[in-house]
VOGU-3710 file (C-alpha; in Angstrom, 3 decimals, decimal comma):
1> xxxxxxxxxx> -14,518/11,828/-2,268  -12,616/11,319/0,997  -12,785/7,563/0,513  -10,952/7,754/-2,827  -8,311/10,123/-1,472  -7,617/7,756/1,408  -7,393/4,743/-0,895  -4,972/6,467/-3,272  -2,946/7,655/-0,284  -2,731/4,092/1,024
11> xxxxxxxxxx> -1,497/2,871/-2,362  1,154/5,586/-2,543  2,186/4,845/1,044  2,512/1,143/0,206  4,724/1,924/-2,792  6,904/4,349/-0,830  7,431/2,149/2,209  8,092/-0,918/0,060  10,580/1,031/-2,059  12,545/2,002/1,040
21> xxxxxxxxxx> 12,418/-1,543/2,402  13,522/-2,946/-0,963  16,356/-0,454/-1,141  17,590/-1,246/2,374  16,978/-5,013/2,476  19,913/-7,389/2,551  18,051/-10,351/1,098  17,104/-10,806/-2,547  14,279/-12,057/-4,689  11,679/-13,566/-4,157
31> xxxxxxxxxx> 11,685/-12,651/-0,462  11,774/-8,926/-1,061  8,739/-9,211/-3,350  6,837/-11,098/-0,669  7,789/-8,433/1,865  6,477/-5,744/-0,491  3,229/-7,672/-0,924  2,827/-7,890/2,843  3,523/-4,162/3,217  0,788/-3,421/0,689
41> xxxxxxxxxx> -1,707/-5,564/2,564  -0,830/-3,857/5,847  -1,446/-0,473/4,208  -4,858/-1,708/3,015  -5,646/-2,740/6,593  -4,547/0,646/7,888  -6,873/2,295/5,349  -9,772/0,199/6,616  -9,009/0,909/10,277  -8,617/4,628/9,563
51> xxxxxxxxxx> -11,867/4,770/7,584  -13,648/2,883/10,355  -12,340/5,294/12,992  -13,265/8,369/10,935  -16,677/6,931/10,139  -17,405/6,397/13,827  -15,976/9,745/14,896  -17,774/11,859/12,290  -21,025/10,181/11,212  -22,127/11,099/7,709
61> xxxxxxxxxx> -18,669/12,082/6,482  -17,881/8,799/4,713  -20,101/6,525/2,637  -19,796/2,979/3,972  -20,523/1,428/0,582  -17,705/3,369/-1,081  -15,299/2,467/1,711  -16,078/-1,199/1,069  -15,694/-0,873/-2,698  -12,383/0,949/-2,376
71> xxxxxxxxxx> -11,183/-1,568/0,196  -11,888/-4,458/-2,195  -9,931/-2,680/-4,913  -7,180/-1,645/-2,513  -6,552/-5,186/-1,280  -5,274/-6,033/-4,754  -3,915/-2,641/-5,783  -1,934/-1,960/-2,587  -0,415/-5,434/-2,750  0,694/-4,789/-6,316
81> xxxxxxxxxx> 1,985/-1,311/-5,413  3,998/-2,799/-2,550  5,344/-5,553/-4,766  6,365/-3,066/-7,460  7,895/-0,687/-4,922  10,042/-3,378/-3,336  11,137/-4,638/-6,749  12,134/-1,149/-7,916  13,908/-0,460/-4,627  15,865/-3,701/-4,813
91> xxxxxxxxx> 16,892/-2,982/-8,422  18,005/0,508/-7,444  20,068/-0,824/-4,518  22,089/-3,216/-6,676  23,028/-0,438/-9,086  20,567/-1,058/-11,876  18,202/1,569/-13,228  14,555/1,491/-12,361  13,685/0,001/-15,766
//
């Protein structure tokens, strides 16, 4: 349960941070999309480091297999969330709607 909450939180964090970066960036596409992708991958790494720290601090709280499964999913999902967030932020900053 805690593994899924952390993974969803990392995806939401990737979208939010990438949206702000896309909104504030002074450069355009495709660089802002690549920055959003990198932000998503950093958030996936932070999820793994946080899960590793919690797993070592409180043995038995997290299931290692589920952390690995969610990490494999999060590597792709957080990258896509970051890419989408930066794209939406960049569109919003140039005066267009989100869609």
